[in-house]
N, CA, C and O of each residue as an XYZ file, in Angstrom:
264
protein
N     -14.956      5.210     15.140
C     -14.204      4.820     13.555
C     -14.354      3.689     12.770
O     -13.901      2.620     13.179
N     -14.647      3.727     12.218
C     -14.223      2.144     10.833
C     -13.851      2.728      9.975
O     -14.553      3.573      9.420
N     -12.514      2.422      9.579
C     -11.475      2.585      8.486
C     -11.019      0.801      8.081
O     -10.767     -0.296      8.578
N     -11.124      1.372      7.121
C     -11.164     -0.319      5.849
C     -10.676      0.106      5.122
O     -11.362      0.830      4.401
N      -9.100     -0.029      4.764
C      -8.087      0.113      3.766
C      -8.426     -1.669      2.379
O      -8.551     -2.894      2.359
N      -8.399     -0.339      1.462
C      -8.289     -0.826     -0.169
C      -7.945     -0.887     -1.080
O      -8.217      0.243     -1.487
N      -7.107     -1.778     -2.520
C      -6.231     -0.926     -3.287
C      -7.012     -1.531     -4.627
O      -7.247     -2.667     -5.038
N      -7.196     -0.638     -4.936
C      -7.995     -0.463     -5.849
C      -7.303     -0.120     -7.453
O      -6.896      1.036     -7.565
N      -7.158     -0.914     -8.545
C      -5.890     -1.014     -9.517
C      -6.947     -0.552    -10.626
O      -7.493     -1.600    -10.968
N      -7.501      0.501    -11.353
C      -7.990      0.628    -12.942
C      -7.037      0.888    -13.860
O      -6.547      1.976    -14.161
N      -6.667     -0.866    -14.550
C      -5.359     -1.017    -15.718
C      -6.196     -1.281    -16.550
O      -7.061     -2.157    -16.582
N      -5.908     -0.458    -17.269
C      -6.794     -0.734    -19.230
C      -7.082     -1.514    -19.710
O      -7.946     -1.498    -20.586
N      -6.303     -2.776    -19.215
C      -6.756     -4.169    -19.599
C      -8.268     -4.953    -18.044
O      -9.435     -5.338    -17.965
N      -7.489     -4.810    -17.509
C      -7.822     -5.460    -15.766
C      -8.177     -4.575    -15.013
O      -7.521     -3.580    -15.321
N      -9.176     -4.238    -13.781
C      -9.895     -3.824    -13.411
C      -8.883     -5.140    -11.359
O      -9.158     -6.294    -11.032
N      -7.955     -4.224    -10.718
C      -8.415     -5.024     -9.524
C      -8.657     -4.452     -8.334
O      -8.193     -3.312     -8.375
N      -9.221     -4.706     -7.147
C      -9.631     -4.644     -6.354
C      -8.584     -5.643     -4.899
O      -8.565     -6.872     -4.966
N      -7.993     -5.075     -3.991
C      -7.260     -5.926     -3.024
C      -7.615     -5.613     -1.547
O      -7.454     -4.452     -1.170
N      -7.929     -6.232     -0.964
C      -8.357     -6.318      0.783
C      -7.107     -6.711      1.711
O      -7.057     -7.940      1.680
N      -6.348     -6.344      2.308
C      -5.119     -6.631      3.620
C      -6.284     -8.073      4.016
O      -7.433     -8.215      4.435
N      -4.937     -9.083      3.496
C      -5.842    -10.342      4.973
C      -6.462    -11.113      3.404
O      -6.228    -12.261      3.025
N      -6.871    -10.597      3.062
C      -7.692    -11.407      2.048
C      -7.403    -11.269      0.311
O      -8.356    -11.407     -0.456
N      -6.642    -11.114      0.023
C      -5.576    -10.773     -1.157
C      -6.805    -10.071     -2.267
O      -7.883     -9.607     -1.897
N      -6.322    -10.141     -3.648
C      -7.247    -10.082     -4.435
C      -8.805    -10.276     -4.862
O      -8.934    -10.804     -5.966
N      -9.967     -9.957     -4.212
C     -11.049    -10.054     -4.390
C     -11.763     -9.506     -5.808
O     -12.852    -10.028     -6.044
N     -11.324     -8.605     -6.692
C     -12.020     -8.632     -7.653
C     -10.936     -8.581     -9.110
O     -10.267     -7.640     -9.537
N     -11.015     -9.313     -9.383
C      -9.889     -9.478    -10.899
C     -10.678     -9.782    -12.339
O     -10.828    -10.895    -12.844
N     -11.280     -8.126    -13.025
C     -12.208     -8.361    -13.884
C     -11.511     -7.459    -15.208
O     -10.807     -6.449    -15.237
N     -11.973     -8.185    -16.067
C     -11.530     -6.882    -17.345
C     -12.464     -5.424    -17.462
O     -13.534     -4.963    -17.066
N     -11.451     -5.103    -18.170
C     -11.642     -3.305    -17.589
C     -12.191     -3.149    -19.173
O     -11.479     -2.988    -20.164
N     -13.348     -3.222    -19.140
C     -14.268     -3.113    -20.139
C     -16.106     -2.721    -19.769
O     -16.618     -3.135    -18.729
N     -16.822     -1.973    -20.693
C     -18.734     -1.705    -20.386
C     -18.848     -1.996    -21.376
O     -17.978     -1.971    -22.246
N     -20.157     -2.407    -21.494
C     -21.430     -1.923    -22.204
C     -21.766     -1.608    -21.948
O     -21.862     -1.687    -20.723
N     -22.540     -0.686    -22.709
C     -24.057      0.880    -22.693
C     -24.272      0.314    -24.151
O     -23.760     -0.255    -25.115
N     -25.959      1.165    -23.340
C     -27.213      1.208    -24.082
C     -26.941      2.412    -24.753
O     -27.600      3.301    -24.214
N     -26.148      2.921    -25.851
C     -26.698      4.050    -26.688
C     -27.978      4.928    -26.980
O     -28.033      6.114    -27.302
N     -29.049      3.963    -26.765
C     -30.708      4.655    -26.951
C     -30.637      5.555    -25.581
O     -30.979      6.737    -25.531
N     -30.017      4.612    -24.223
C     -30.609      5.203    -22.750
C     -29.827      5.472    -22.512
O     -29.894      6.690    -22.676
N     -28.347      5.119    -21.963
C     -26.969      5.055    -22.112
C     -27.203      4.643    -20.701
O     -27.298      5.417    -19.749
N     -27.276      3.481    -20.667
C     -27.403      2.383    -19.052
C     -26.226      1.524    -19.830
O     -25.956      1.130    -20.964
N     -25.534      1.479    -18.064
C     -24.765      0.313    -18.626
C     -25.297     -1.069    -18.622
O     -26.082     -1.418    -17.741
N     -24.822     -2.061    -19.774
C     -25.412     -2.915    -19.485
C     -24.798     -4.111    -18.801
O     -25.376     -4.976    -18.143
N     -23.427     -3.986    -19.103
C     -22.414     -5.301    -18.893
C     -21.168     -4.044    -18.320
O     -20.848     -2.858    -18.401
N     -20.708     -5.753    -17.535
C     -18.735     -5.352    -16.594
C     -18.688     -6.268    -16.729
O     -19.412     -7.261    -16.800
N     -16.967     -5.760    -16.824
C     -15.971     -6.796    -16.960
C     -16.142     -7.389    -17.643
O     -16.550     -6.859    -18.676
N     -15.951     -9.247    -17.660
C     -16.143    -10.741    -18.537
C     -17.177    -10.448    -19.157
O     -17.033    -10.502    -20.378
N     -18.668    -10.010    -18.625
C     -19.712    -10.284    -20.073
C     -19.949     -9.463    -20.365
O     -20.928     -9.654    -21.086
N     -19.563     -7.674    -20.316
C     -18.586     -7.051    -21.158
C     -17.822     -7.361    -22.822
O     -18.246     -7.405    -23.977
N     -15.923     -7.602    -21.863
C     -15.707     -7.922    -22.141
C     -15.898     -9.414    -24.010
O     -15.308     -9.681    -25.056
N     -17.367     -9.923    -23.046
C     -17.826    -11.149    -24.541
C     -18.450    -10.509    -25.940
O     -18.551    -10.910    -27.099
N     -18.884     -9.084    -25.089
C     -19.723     -8.668    -26.516
C     -18.701     -7.116    -26.989
O     -19.171     -5.988    -27.136
N     -17.592     -7.422    -27.107
C     -16.901     -6.398    -27.866
C     -16.648     -7.482    -28.820
O     -16.285     -8.654    -28.920
N     -17.254     -5.873    -29.823
C     -17.092     -6.399    -31.375
C     -18.655     -7.194    -32.054
O     -18.958     -7.500    -33.208
N     -19.345     -7.321    -30.831
C     -20.474     -8.690    -31.268
C     -21.719     -8.058    -30.725
O     -22.472     -8.697    -29.990
N     -21.926     -6.964    -31.031
C     -22.998     -5.990    -30.613
C     -23.398     -5.576    -31.718
O     -22.637     -5.370    -32.663
N     -25.093     -5.335    -31.757
C     -25.708     -4.439    -32.512
C     -25.812     -3.111    -32.020
O     -25.994     -2.676    -30.883
N     -25.613     -2.406    -33.430
C     -25.526     -0.633    -33.723
C     -26.553      0.033    -32.245
O     -26.981      1.169    -32.449
N     -26.787     -0.351    -31.396
C     -27.808     -0.643    -30.311
C     -27.288      0.243    -29.009
O     -27.762      1.296    -28.584
N     -25.927     -0.682    -28.408
C     -25.054     -1.326    -27.718
C     -23.431     -0.648    -28.283
O     -23.201     -0.433    -29.473
N     -22.892     -0.507    -27.681
C     -21.186     -0.138    -28.087
C     -20.901     -0.675    -26.541
O     -21.283     -0.246    -25.453
N     -19.980     -1.914    -26.954
C     -18.433     -2.452    -25.745
C     -17.745     -1.884    -26.333
O     -17.949     -1.663    -27.527
N     -16.296     -1.294    -25.436
C     -15.285     -0.691    -25.412
C     -14.792     -0.366    -24.092
O     -15.548     -0.095    -23.159
N     -13.668     -0.388    -24.013
C     -12.257     -0.252    -22.698
C     -11.788      1.055    -22.659
O     -10.870      1.602    -23.271
N     -12.835      1.592    -21.561
C     -12.916      3.072    -21.760
C     -11.952      4.055    -20.905
O     -11.999      5.253    -20.628
N     -10.663      2.537    -20.485
C      -9.472      3.300    -19.681
C      -8.527      3.743    -20.635
O      -7.583      4.504    -20.423
N      -8.853      3.208    -21.709
C      -7.712      3.113    -23.242
C      -7.290      4.538    -23.386
O      -6.529      4.868    -24.295
């Protein structure tokens, strides 16, 4: 059986993923952009952060961990 250890930090500002011997492999803002019309995820991380405060009424960009 193959077991891989991984560390995940779902912070209010930043999400981090850590792998032994590789260090931090993901360091992204904890932000998501969602379509209100069909509840579809449109962007996450840096792309969604750029959308904060700049979306039309049909899209919401938010920090889900706050």
